[in-house]
C-alpha positions as CSV (number, residue, x, y, z in Angstrom):
1,F,35.7,-8.9,-14.5
2,E,35.8,-7.1,-11.5
3,K,36.5,-8.0,-8.2
4,F,34.7,-6.8,-5.1
5,D,35.9,-7.3,-1.2
6,S,33.6,-9.8,0.4
7,S,32.9,-7.3,3.3
8,L,30.6,-5.5,0.7
9,M,28.5,-8.6,0.1
10,N,28.7,-9.5,4.0
11,N,27.4,-5.9,4.9
12,K,24.6,-6.2,6.9
13,V,23.5,-2.4,6.7
14,L,23.6,-1.8,3.5
15,S,20.3,-3.3,1.1
16,A,20.9,-5.6,-1.5
17,N,19.7,-2.5,-4.0
18,E,22.4,-0.2,-2.3
19,K,25.1,-3.0,-3.1
20,V,24.1,-3.5,-6.9
21,V,24.2,-0.1,-7.5
22,Y,27.6,0.5,-6.0
23,I,28.8,-2.5,-7.6
24,I,27.3,-1.1,-10.9
25,C,29.2,2.2,-10.2
26,K,32.3,1.2,-8.9
27,S,32.7,-1.0,-12.6
28,F,32.9,2.5,-14.1
29,A,35.5,3.7,-12.0
30,T,38.2,3.3,-14.7
31,A,36.4,4.5,-17.6
32,P,38.4,7.1,-19.7
33,R,35.9,10.3,-18.3
34,G,35.3,8.5,-15.1
35,C,32.1,7.2,-13.8
36,R,29.5,9.1,-15.4
37,I,26.3,7.2,-15.1
38,S,22.3,8.4,-15.8
39,H,19.6,7.4,-13.4
40,K,17.7,5.5,-15.9
41,Y,20.8,3.3,-16.7
42,L,21.2,2.4,-13.3
43,M,17.4,1.9,-13.0
44,D,17.6,-0.4,-16.1
45,R,20.2,-2.4,-15.0
46,T,19.1,-3.0,-11.5
47,K,15.3,-2.8,-12.1
48,I,14.9,-0.5,-9.7
49,K,11.1,0.7,-10.6
50,T,11.4,4.3,-9.3
51,R,13.8,7.4,-9.2
52,K,13.2,8.0,-5.7
53,T,14.2,4.6,-4.6
54,L,17.5,5.0,-6.8
55,I,18.0,8.3,-5.0
56,K,17.7,7.0,-1.6
57,C,20.0,4.1,-2.2
58,L,22.6,6.6,-3.5
59,D,22.0,9.1,-0.6
60,R,22.7,5.9,1.9
61,L,26.1,5.0,-0.3
62,T,27.1,8.8,0.0
63,M,26.1,8.6,3.6
64,F,28.3,6.0,4.4
65,G,30.9,7.4,2.3
66,M,31.1,4.9,-0.2
67,L,31.2,7.1,-3.1
68,A,30.1,11.0,-4.0
69,R,28.2,12.1,-6.7
70,K,28.0,15.5,-9.0
71,Q,25.3,16.4,-11.1
72,I,26.4,16.8,-14.6
73,D,23.3,17.4,-16.3
74,N,19.3,16.9,-15.6
75,S,19.8,12.7,-15.6
76,T,23.6,12.3,-15.3
77,C,25.9,12.1,-12.5
78,H,29.7,11.6,-12.1
79,Y,30.6,9.5,-9.5
80,V,33.8,9.4,-7.5
81,F,35.1,6.6,-5.0
82,D,38.5,7.7,-3.4
83,K,38.0,9.6,-0.2
84,T,40.7,12.8,-1.5
85,T,38.6,13.5,-4.6
86,M,35.6,13.7,-2.6
87,Q,36.7,16.3,0.1
88,E,38.0,18.3,-2.5
89,D,34.8,18.3,-4.1
90,K,33.1,19.2,-0.8
91,K,35.7,21.9,-0.7
92,V,34.8,23.1,-4.5
93,V,30.8,23.2,-3.3
94,H,31.4,24.9,-0.2
95,R,33.7,27.7,-1.6
96,L,30.7,28.3,-4.5
97,I,27.6,28.3,-1.7
98,H,29.7,30.9,0.5
99,K,31.0,33.3,-1.9
């Protein structure tokens, strides 16, 4: 059982798909290895039919600062939700790009 703030459900900026994707991802936040979910799993759970639509949802959630993701392999990403971890991941990526 997961608790979510009512502000998420009442958010008028996010689509229904974006809210459901966020809720599913967030429900794995306390997993032993963190939230590591494949696109296929998210598409199966949400009934989103195309990868393009799923990526658009994830991009918007990232844009609004609700999650950050790092691709682990071709189909699985590691998702983080706290601002500190998001900033640290951005710094690492920035250092790698500008070597």
